[in-house]
LOKOL-870620 format. One record per residue (C-alpha): residue in three letters; x, y, z. Coordinates in steps of 0.001 Angstrom, whole numbers, plus 524288, in hexadecimal, padded with zeros to 5 digits. Layout:
  residuo      X      Y      Z
      ALA      X      Y      Z
...
This chain:
  residuo      X      Y      Z
      MET  7F750  90327  66FDA
      LYS  7F7FD  8F59F  675D1
      ASN  7F6A6  8E9BD  66D46
      ARG  7E96B  8E3F6  67083
      PHE  7ED34  8D752  66986
      SER  7FA98  8D60A  66F60
      CYS  7FC4D  8CCB3  67A99
      ASP  7F57E  8C082  67603
      SER  7F978  8B76C  66B0C
      PRO  7ED7B  8B548  66288
      GLU  7ED56  8AA17  65909
      LEU  7ED92  8ADEF  64AB7
      SER  7E09B  8A909  64595
      ARG  7DFE6  8A24B  63871
      ARG  7D7A6  8AD82  63324
      ARG  7E22A  8B761  6369E
      PHE  7EC9D  8AE10  6318A
      VAL  7E62A  8AD41  6245D
      GLN  7E499  8BC09  62416
      GLY  7F2DB  8BD60  627B3
      LEU  7F694  8B4DD  61C42
      ALA  7EE70  8BE66  61459
      LEU  7E383  8B51D  61053
      GLY  7EAFD  8B059  6047E
      SER  7F16D  8A578  60C41
      ALA  7E58F  89FDC  612FE
      ALA  7E9A5  89221  60F10
      ALA  7F56E  892F1  6180C
      ALA  7F46A  88AFE  6247F
      LEU  7F6EF  891A5  63174
      GLY  802A3  88946  6349B
      SER  808CF  88970  62734
      TRP  81073  8961B  62827
      LYS  81F1F  8940B  628B0
      LYS  828E8  89D6B  62E86
      PRO  82E94  8A699  62464
      LEU  83B9A  8A30A  61EF0
      TRP  8435C  8ACED  626B2
      ALA  83DB8  8A7CB  63382
      ALA  841C2  899BA  63154
      SER  84E43  89B01  6392B
      GLY  84A81  8A5D1  642A1
      PRO  84005  8AA07  64C54
      GLY  83774  8B06E  6420A
      GLN  83FDE  8BC4B  63F3B
      PRO  8469D  8BF94  63262
      GLN  8552E  8BE08  630EA
      VAL  85D27  8CA72  63240
      LEU  8698F  8CCAB  62A5C
      SER  87207  8D838  62E10
      GLY  87F3F  8DDAF  62A47
      VAL  884C0  8E240  61D43
      GLU  8863E  8D574  615B2
      PHE  87A44  8CD8D  61197
      ASP  877C0  8C183  6095B
      LEU  869CB  8C01A  60484
      GLU  8641A  8B523  5FC4B
      ILE  85734  8B629  5F50C
      GLY  8510B  8A8E2  5F316
      ALA  84493  8A0DD  5F3AC
      LYS  83FD6  898A3  5FF12
      PRO  83376  8913C  602CB
      ALA  82A3F  89904  60B79
      ASN  81C7E  89848  61100
      PHE  81506  8A46C  6152F
      THR  80718  8A070  611D9
      GLY  80662  891D1  6142F
      HIS  80AB6  88F1B  6063E
      PRO  818F8  88BF3  60309
      THR  81F28  895EF  5FA18
      ILE  82C61  89B73  5F629
      ALA  83180  8A849  5FB6E
      HIS  83CBA  8B07A  5F66E
      THR  8459F  8B266  6020C
      ILE  851E1  8B995  6062B
      ASN  85B31  8B0C0  60D89
      GLY  8500B  8A6FD  60E63
      GLN  8472B  8B068  615A7
      LEU  83AA8  8B802  6131F
      PRO  83BCA  8C31F  6160D
      GLY  84A6E  8C346  61416
      PRO  85368  8C641  61F8F
      ILE  8533F  8D38C  625FF
      LEU  85F43  8DABF  62135
      ARG  864D5  8E42B  62B37
      TRP  86E56  8EE3B  6260D
      ARG  8747D  8FA22  62C47
      GLU  8748E  907D3  626CC
      GLY  88223  90C04  62284
      THR  886EF  8FE83  61E8E
      THR  88882  8F852  6112D
      VAL  88122  8EB9D  60F21
      THR  88445  8E082  605DB
      LEU  8799E  8D6FA  601FE
      ARG  87BCA  8CB29  5F95F
      VAL  86E90  8C706  5F3DC
      THR  86E39  8B9A0  5ED54
      ASN  862FB  8B534  5E4C8
      ARG  85EB3  8A705  5E6D6
      LEU  85238  8A8C0  5DF02
      PRO  850F8  8A3F0  5D0F5
      VAL  84D88  8B1C6  5CC8F
      GLN  85376  8BF4E  5CDEC
      THR  85228  8C632  5DAFD
      SER  8566C  8D2BE  5E1E0
      ILE  85688  8DA0A  5EECA
      HIS  85256  8E844  5F046
      TRP  8558F  8EF5B  5FD07
      HIS  848CC  8F695  5FEBA
      GLY  84A78  90472  603CE
      VAL  85945  90375  604D8
      ILE  860AE  90DD0  5FD2B
      VAL  86AE7  9064C  5F56B
      PRO  87289  9082F  5E8BC
      ALA  86A4D  90526  5DCC3
      ASP  8714C  8F867  5D981
      MET  86E68  8F369  5E746
      ASP  85FBB  8F62C  5E6DD
      GLY  85C18  8E8C8  5E1B9
      VAL  851E1  8EB43  5D72B
      PRO  853CF  8E29A  5CB2B
      GLY  85377  8EA4A  5BE7B
      ILE  855C3  8F725  5C599
      SER  860BC  8F5A8  5CF94
      PHE  86702  8E915  5CACD
      SER  86418  8DCE3  5C2DE
      GLY  85F6E  8D499  5CE4C
      ILE  86555  8C895  5D4AF
      ALA  86531  8BCC8  5CBBA
      PRO  862ED  8AEF7  5D0F6
      GLY  86EF0  8AA07  5D81B
      GLU  8758A  8B75A  5D83F
      THR  87987  8BFF4  5E3B0
      TYR  87840  8CEBA  5E334
      LEU  880AD  8D719  5EC06
      TYR  879EE  8E2B5  5F253
      ARG  882FA  8EC36  5F95E
      PHE  87F6D  8F9F8  5FD91
      PRO  880CB  90394  608E3
      VAL  875A7  904A3  612B4
      ARG  87224  91304  61438
      GLN  86540  91247  61B96
      SER  85E58  90B45  626A3
      GLY  850C0  905FD  62951
      THR  84788  8FB0B  62566
      TYR  8476D  8F686  61740
      TRP  8462D  8E9C9  60FC5
      TYR  84B96  8E261  60431
      HIS  844CD  8DAA1  5F98F
      SER  845DA  8D4D7  5EC0A
      HIS  842F4  8DE34  5E0E7
      SER  841C1  8D389  5D694
      HIS  8347F  8D1A5  5D041
      PHE  82AA4  8CBD8  5DA13
      GLN  8349F  8C5F0  5E387
      GLU  831B3  8CF60  5EE92
      GLN  82463  8C8DB  5F051
      ASN  82AC8  8BBA5  5F304
      GLY  83441  8BF78  5FD8A
      PRO  841BE  8C51E  5FA7D
      PHE  84092  8D01F  60468
      GLY  8456B  8D36A  611FB
      PRO  846CC  8DE26  61C46
      LEU  85217  8E7A7  61CF8
      VAL  855A4  8EF74  6292B
      ILE  86073  8F9A7  628EC
      GLU  865A1  8FE42  6360C
      PRO  868BA  90CCA  636FF
      ALA  876F5  9107E  63892
      ASN  8745F  91A09  643BD
      GLY  86AD0  91279  64C2C
      VAL  85C38  91008  64BCA
      ARG  8536C  91BE1  64D49
      ASN  8484F  91403  65361
      PRO  84E1C  9090D  65BA8
      ALA  8462B  8FCF2  65ED1
      ASP  8480F  8F100  6675A
      ARG  84402  8E794  65C9B
      ASP  84420  8E879  64DEE
      TYR  83BBC  8E039  644DA
      VAL  83A31  8E02D  6362D
      LEU  82C4D  8DD64  6318D
      MET  82C4F  8DA79  62310
      LEU  81EEC  8D986  61CA4
      ASN  81D10  8D1D4  61017
      ASP  8126A  8CC13  60791
      TRP  8145A  8BDD1  603E7
      THR  80D79  8B667  5F914
      ASP  80EF0  8A862  5F495
      LEU  80B4D  8ACE8  5E6E3
      ASP  8158D  8AFD7  5DCAC
      PRO  81654  8BEC7  5DC81
      ALA  8172B  8BE94  5CDA8
      ARG  80A03  8B7B3  5CDCD
      ILE  8048E  8C212  5D6FD
      PHE  80906  8CC96  5CD83
      ALA  802DA  8C57D  5C201
      MET  7F608  8C43C  5C978
      LEU  7F623  8D2C7  5CCC9
      LYS  7F83B  8D608  5BE7C
      LYS  7EC71  8CDC6  5BAC7
      GLN  7E3AD  8D262  5C5F5
      SER  7E913  8DD0F  5CEB3
      ASP  7DF72  8DA87  5D9D7
      TYR  7E150  8CBC4  5D996
      PHE  7E67C  8CB86  5E79E
      ASN  7DCD0  8D566  5ED25
      PHE  7D1AA  8CED5  5F467
      ASN  7CD96  8DB45  5FB8F
      GLN  7C1E3  8DEF4  5F346
      LEU  7B6AD  8E7BB  5F75A
      THR  7AB4E  8E014  5FD10
      LEU  79CF1  8E24B  60001
      PRO  79FD4  8E6DA  60E02
      ASP  7A938  8F0E3  60843
      PHE  79E92  8F5BA  5FF1A
      LEU  794E1  8F6B1  60A50
      ARG  79EC3  8FE47  6125A
      ASP  7A120  907B2  60707
      THR  79283  9092B  6053E
      SER  790E2  90D27  61379
      MET  79BB7  9173B  611EB
      LEU  7998C  91C26  60404
      GLY  78B91  91871  60139
      LEU  7877C  90EB8  5F6BF
      ARG  78A56  917F4  5EB8D
      GLY  797D8  91B71  5F0E1
      ALA  79B6A  90D4A  5F325
      LEU  79747  9099D  5E553
      GLN  79EBB  91512  5DF8C
      ALA  7AB07  910FD  5E6EA
      ARG  7A9EA  9031E  5E192
      GLU  7A77F  9085D  5D3EA
      MET  7B397  91107  5D4BA
      TRP  7BCAA  905E4  5D88C
      ASN  7B6BA  8FCDB  5CE65
      ARG  7B82F  90727  5C3BD
      MET  7C693  90890  5C706
      ARG  7C805  8F9C7  5C7AB
      MET  7CE34  8FB2C  5D4FA
      ASN  7CBD5  8F4DF  5E21F
      PRO  7CC22  8FDCE  5EE17
      ARG  7D1ED  8F27A  5F5C9
      ASP  7DCF9  8EFD6  5EC5D
      VAL  7E7C5  8F554  5F503
      ILE  7F271  8EB3B  5F261
      ASP  7F535  8E1BC  5E758
      VAL  7F7E2  8D4FF  5EE86
      SER  7F0C3  8D245  5FB30
      GLY  7F13A  8C977  60701
      PHE  7E898  8BFEF  5FFD1
      THR  7F538  8BC30  5F8E9
      TYR  7FFB4  8C10D  60237
      THR  80412  8BC1D  60F6F
      TYR  809CF  8C783  616FD
      LEU  8169D  8C517  61E1A
      MET  81D87  8CBAA  6296F
      ASN  82BF5  8C818  62960
      GLY  82889  8BC9E  620BD
      VAL  81E08  8B792  629FC
      PRO  80F85  8B6AA  62667
      PRO  8055A  8BB14  63064
      VAL  80370  8ADA2  63664
      GLY  81218  8ACBA  638E3
      ASN  8115C  8B8FA  6416E
      TRP  81EFA  8BEBB  64096
      THR  82268  8C319  64E5B
      GLY  82BF5  8CD29  6537C
      LEU  82F09  8CC8C  661FA
      PHE  83138  8D800  66B13
      LYS  832A6  8DB19  67978
      PRO  827FF  8E3C2  67F48
      GLY  82C03  8F1F6  67F1F
      GLU  8357E  8F0AB  673D2
      ARG  8358B  8F9B9  6681E
      VAL  83400  8F13D  65C24
      ARG  8379B  8F5EC  64E7E
      LEU  82FDA  8EFAB  64389
      ARG  8352D  8F171  635B8
      PHE  829D3  8EF33  62C55
      ILE  82D5B  8EC31  61E39
      ASN  8231F  8EA08  613B9
      GLY  82A37  8E09B  60AD0
      SER  81DD7  8DCA2  603A0
      ALA  81C55  8DB9E  5F50C
      ASN  80EC4  8E19A  5F515
      SER  808E5  8E3B3  602B3
      TYR  80698  8EF80  60B55
      PHE  804F9  8ED40  619F0
      ASP  7FE5F  8F508  624B3
      VAL  80617  8F23C  63111
      ARG  801F1  8F380  63F3F
      ILE  804A3  8ED32  64C65
      PRO  7F7DC  8ED74  65425
      GLY  7FA66  8F2B3  661CC
      LEU  8076B  8F8FD  65E5B
      LYS  80AC2  90650  65909
      MET  8158B  90681  64ED9
      THR  81F3D  911AD  64DFC
      VAL  823FF  91312  63FFE
      ILE  8325C  916F7  63FF7
      SER  836D1  913FC  63226
      ALA  83145  9133B  62471
      ASP  83897  90CDB  6192C
      GLY  844D8  90C38  6217F
      GLN  844CE  91AD0  624A9
      ASP  84277  91F89  63296
      VAL  83650  927D1  634A8
      HIS  8319A  92F57  6406D
      PRO  82A3D  9256A  648D9
      VAL  81B9C  924D3  64689
      GLU  81263  91C3E  64E6E
      VAL  80811  914B1  646D2
      ASP  7FED8  9093B  647FC
      GLU  8007D  904B7  639F8
      PHE  807EC  90709  62D68
      ARG  806BA  902C9  61F55
      ILE  81329  8FD6B  6196D
      ALA  813D8  8FD72  60AA1
      VAL  81B67  8F36E  602E3
      ALA  82A2B  8F59A  604BD
      GLU  828D4  8FF79  60FEB
      THR  82ED8  8FDC0  61D5E
      TYR  82A9D  90373  62A77
      ASP  83172  90243  637A0
      VAL  8293D  90388  643EA
      ILE  82BC1  90300  6528E
      VAL  82234  8FC0E  65B90
      GLU  8227A  8FA37  66A5A
      PRO  81AAD  8EDF1  66DB8
      ASP  8175B  8E9DB  67B8C
      GLU  8165F  8DC0D  680F4
      CYS  80C24  8D778  67726
      ALA  80C00  8D232  66947
      TYR  8087D  8DAB3  65D8E
      THR  80467  8D746  64FBE
      ILE  80BC7  8DDBA  6449B
      PHE  80102  8DEC4  63A79
      ALA  8036A  8E251  62C38
      GLN  7F6E9  8E182  6243F
      SER  7F741  8E2A5  61582
      ILE  7F1DC  8EF27  60F99
      ASP  7E612  8E7F8  609F9
      ARG  7E36A  8E0A2  616C5
      SER  7E49A  8D355  61034
      GLY  7EEE2  8CE2F  61996
      TYR  7F97D  8D1C4  62335
      ALA  80716  8CF0B  62860
      ARG  80815  8CD16  636EC
      GLY  81244  8CBAB  6418E
      THR  81381  8CD6B  65037
      LEU  81B80  8D51A  659F2
      ALA  81BED  8CD8C  666B8
      PRO  823B2  8CCE8  6736C
      ARG  823A8  8BE05  67309
      PRO  82379  8B3C0  6683B
      GLY  81616  8AE4C  66507
      MET  80E61  8BA6D  668E1
      GLN  80579  8C0E3  65F0C
      ALA  7FACD  8CB18  65E97
      GLU  7EDE4  8CB6D  6577C
      VAL  7EE98  8CDC4  648DD
      PRO  7E583  8D942  645EC
      PRO  7DB33  8D835  63B4C
      MET  7DE99  8DE69  62E62
      ASP  7D898  8EB7D  62B13
      ALA  7CDB4  8ECD2  62132
      VAL  7D128  8EB9C  612DC
      PRO  7D4A0  8F965  60E13
      THR  7CD04  8FFF4  60334
      LEU  7D2EF  90A34  5FA4F
      THR  7CC03  91751  5F977
      MET  7CB9F  9224E  5EF97
      THR  7D6E4  9286E  5F735
      ASP  7DF17  91CAD  5F36A
      MET  7DA1A  91D7C  5E58A
      MET  7DAD8  92BE6  5E1FE
      GLY  7E0DD  9333B  5ED76
      SER  7DA33  93EBB  5F41C
      MET  7DA20  94D6F  5F2EB
      GLN  7DF1D  951CE  6002C
      HIS  7E405  94BF0  60CD3
      ARG  7E9B1  950B3  619A2
      MET  7F734  94B52  61C9A
      GLY  7FF1B  94F53  6285E
      GLY  7F4ED  959A8  62B7E
      MET  7F65A  96017  61E3F
      ALA  7ED0D  95FCA  612BB
      VAL  7F333  958C2  6073C
      ASP  7ED9E  95A5F  5F9A2
      ASN  7EF74  94F50  5F02D
      VAL  7F7BF  9520A  5E445
      ARG  7F302  95093  5D661
      VAL  7FCA7  9487D  5CEC3
      ARG  80015  946B9  5C09D
      HIS  8008C  9396A  5BA77
      ALA  80A93  934AF  5B0B7
      ARG  805ED  932F3  5A2C1
      THR  808DD  92482  5A41D
      GLU  7FDCC  92314  5ADF1
      TYR  7F36A  92681  5A3DF
      SER  7ED84  91D1F  599EC
      ASN  7F514  91288  5A0D6
      PRO  7EEE6  90529  5A390
      GLY  7F8A4  903A8  5AEAE
      VAL  7F2A5  90F1A  5B631
      ASP  7E4F7  90D96  5BBB5
      MET  7E41B  919F7  5C40B
      ARG  7EA64  92736  5C651
      VAL  7E99C  92F9F  5D28A
      ASP  7E949  93E35  5CF93
      MET  7E899  9432C  5DDA7
      PRO  7F096  939B3  5E5F1
      ARG  7F053  93B1E  5F498
      ILE  7FD52  93F21  5FA96
      HIS  7FB21  93D47  60921
      LEU  80433  933AD  60FF6
      ASP  7FC56  932A2  61C8D
      ASP  7F2E6  928BE  616C8
      PRO  7F5D0  91B21  61C4F
      GLY  7EF5D  914F0  61077
      VAL  7E3B1  90C87  60D1B
      GLY  7DFC4  9036D  61815
      LEU  7E663  90B79  622B3
      ARG  7DEC3  9182A  62291
      GLY  7D712  91AB0  62EE7
      ASN  7D96F  90D4B  634D7
      GLY  7DAEC  912A9  6429F
      ARG  7E97E  90FCD  6434D
      ARG  7F4F5  91929  64217
      VAL  7FA61  9159F  634BE
      LEU  80783  91A3A  62F8E
      THR  8079D  9226E  62327
      TYR  812BB  927F5  61B0C
      PHE  80F65  93552  6208F
      ASP  813C1  93045  62DFB
      LEU  82186  92D3F  62942
      HIS  82BD4  93763  62C88
      ALA  83A04  933FB  62A1A
      VAL  84369  93636  63552
      GLU  84E14  93AC6  62C28
      ALA  84C34  94637  622ED
      PRO  84E32  94429  61447
      THR  85C8D  9443E  610AF
      ASP  8597A  94BDA  6044F
      SER  852F2  95902  606F3
      ARG  8521C  95D26  5F8A8
      GLU  8450E  95FE9  5F268
      PRO  841CD  956A8  5E74C
      GLY  8468F  95B38  5DA1A
      ARG  83C0F  95405  5D288
      GLU  83014  94B9C  5D43A
      ILE  82C92  93E7C  5CE42
      GLU  81E45  93A78  5CEAD
      LEU  81A90  92C42  5CCA2
      HIS  80D01  92662  5CCD7
      LEU  80A88  918BA  5D20E
      THR  80190  912D5  5C7F4
      GLY  7FB1B  90620  5C47F
      ASN  7EF95  8FE8B  5BF87
      MET  7EA9C  8F5C6  5CA5A
      GLU  7E258  8ED29  5C190
      ARG  7EDC0  8EA99  5B841
      PHE  7F78B  8EA3F  5C381
      VAL  800A0  8F3DC  5BCED
      TRP  808B0  8FCFC  5C598
      SER  8117F  90819  5C185
      PHE  816E9  915D1  5C376
      ASP  81019  9201D  5BAFE
      GLY  80934  91541  5B39C
      LEU  81607  90F65  5AECE
      LYS  81A85  901F0  5B2CF
      TYR  828FB  8FFF8  5B57E
      ALA  82B39  8F97B  5A851
      ASP  825E8  90597  5A151
      ALA  82BFA  91045  5A9BE
      LYS  838D4  91793  5A8FA
      PRO  84182  91920  5B503
      ILE  83FB0  924B4  5BE1E
      HIS  84C2A  92CE7  5BEAF
      PHE  8514F  9337F  5CAED
      LYS  85CF6  93C9D  5CA27
      PHE  86783  93885  5D3A5
      ASN  86632  93F9B  5E0AE
      GLU  85A3C  94767  5DC8F
      ARG  84F50  94A22  5E640
      LEU  841E8  94702  5E0B6
      ARG  833E4  944DF  5E4D2
      ILE  82C94  93899  5E111
      VAL  81DC5  939E2  5E01D
      LEU  81601  92D46  5E01B
      VAL  80791  92D94  5DCAF
      ASN  7FFC8  9211B  5DE84
      ASP  7F5E5  92017  5D383
      THR  7F146  912DC  5D870
      MET  7E8DC  90DFC  5E3A0
      MET  7F38B  90569  5E967
      ASN  7FEE7  90845  5F28F
      HIS  80C6F  90815  5EC70
      PRO  81925  90750  5F46A
      ILE  82320  90E2B  5EBD0
      HIS  83185  90B0A  5EDD8
      LEU  83CD5  912E6  5E84C
      HIS  849B6  90B89  5E892
      GLY  85698  911F5  5EBF0
      MET  85135  91E53  5F247
      PHE  84867  9221D  5FD82
      SER  83B7A  92919  5FB43
      GLU  83952  934C7  6044B
      LEU  82AA8  9351B  60656
      GLU  823DC  9425B  60683
      ASN  817FE  944CC  60F07
      GLY  80F4A  94C6C  605A3
      HIS  8139C  95976  60B5F
      GLY  820DC  95938  60485
      GLU  8287F  953B8  61012
      VAL  830C1  94771  61006
      ILE  82C4F  93EAC  61B1B
      ALA  8327B  93147  61927
      ARG  83C4A  9299F  6111A
      LYS  836E6  91D34  60B19
      HIS  83B4B  912F1  60174
      THR  82D55  90EB6  5FE6E
      VAL  82218  91857  5FD6B
      ASN  81432  91345  5FD70
      VAL  80AD6  91B07  5F4E6
      GLN  7FC88  91913  5F844
      PRO  7F1A4  918BF  5EE20
      ALA  7EF0F  92613  5E7E3
      GLN  7FA35  92C25  5EFB0
      ARG  80537  93566  5EBF7
      VAL  8121F  933DE  5F344
      THR  81EA8  93BA4  5F1B5
      TYR  82C83  93950  5F63F
      LEU  83A03  93EF3  5F3F7
      VAL  8458C  93735  5EEC6
      THR  853F5  93A71  5EE17
      ALA  8598F  932F5  5E294
      GLY  866B8  93087  5E8FC
      ASN  8685E  9223D  5E53E
      PRO  86C68  9205D  5D6F6
      GLY  86812  914C8  5CEF1
      ARG  85C08  90DA8  5CA0F
      TRP  85125  90B5B  5D3F2
      ALA  8441E  90472  5D4CE
      TYR  837F9  90C57  5D83E
      HIS  82B7F  904A3  5D9F3
      CYS  81F50  900D0  5E143
      HIS  8232A  8F69A  5EB5A
      LEU  816D0  8EEA4  5E95D
      LEU  81D88  8E37F  5E244
      TYR  812C0  8E109  5D86D
      HIS  8113D  8EF8E  5D56B
      MET  81FD2  8F0A4  5D306
      GLU  81F9F  8E4DE  5C9FB
      ALA  813B3  8EA69  5C301
      GLY  81AEE  8F6ED  5BF77
      MET  81B3E  900C0  5CAD7
      PHE  82A05  901D5  5C9FA
      ARG  83373  90BE2  5C4AA
      GLU  84217  90D3C  5C39A
      VAL  84881  91957  5C977
      VAL  855CA  91D63  5C440
      THR  85DF1  92689  5CC96
      ALA  86973  92C76  5C54C
């Protein structure tokens, strides 16, 4: 499909500029944006550090992403931090020095390392005190696209994060002529501790996407007056908003692509006919993005650093902490890289172009998504991969009952993985789903699981309490894995929000609902009212973090410790 926007260079109107800055920064003047810190000494591309010896400094530096001066937490004075390029089969040494007045840390997200190198204060080590240097040294036993970030309190929201690319020892499976990292982030000038306090007082404080009279009239035309009124009554009785799909929205956030807000228009150059590899990393604290490049098909070749059989799509949703690599083959025109937030309150934007200064039209955002009863309570039966799939009745832990921290339970969660999710269903585009992912390499452990651990993702949205099985981290005991055992993890989402669940130290081998392993992931997104299963081989001894990667959910209690011994 040719890009109908491609060969002119439209001006970015002020209306689209304000939308791009996500409405919360409307006071910013068009000319006030300053180049991100990492671009100050280069042509707009992040610094790349490669080799086996690295010196990283975490500090604070003035920045301006919204038209208002602020302070960012940086790595080597950059936001994002430099791209680290390692090579599989080597041993890397990283000296991380803390120039902040408070403790900090670095976690190597998705990289399998010894427990004392994992970088989680209180679990893996005691953290890096102000003025101190911590020595990370470990062998690199994998390849692919990953990232690194602070794991100390709310710091990840302010900027200590960066891309990580590991070259395979035996050559690239899908060669490309050019290779770009595209790191997506959500920036706020607000103190993240203040954001958390506001969410605790009023969980929908940042949600401006409320149902309106036109929405009611639309529902009336579809459901009739009585049906529309009953739907409103149901949501009101549950004290829930069907448009509450994310906690912090673009009314507060400015969405960045490689540290550049939409008006800055990060640009990657290419020569017509080249194969271009784009490594997407969602390094956000809170935001999901739906990514497309109008006029270009994307061939997904890797998920969470692991090669998959190529699948051609128009669009994919990238959860917090996930990575996807795609191949595109642009012609002589410019193309917009468009990443709209899940709630359609803002977007990150960049350009692929054969010449500097070219740009393509920025598409309008899709309609604001509305949750359905499928997202609330699941459904009885679905066809997935041509086969009928019955939903599974689950059992809830005793700690979920009579618990003010649990506001809903799903008894019949849906298990199908071919649902692209709220806001993407039936949009006329070919959207990637987990069911499309098929790992190139077979699982290294062919054993059947010896036991099963079921955990429910729970919470009370109005109180902004999040947990596993109704227990916050402070009230829960560690989960114990036996060293080298093969086990199945069952996650049941008893809430109406997405949760990206990250297990440190081990990969999660995602099952497809028919009992087959299809992909290895380090972060597994669980949709509302969904049941997901994956296999784990507990081959890495030590203490590990296991948590929702939505920063404010993790801080609110959706966190556990896993002990492998």
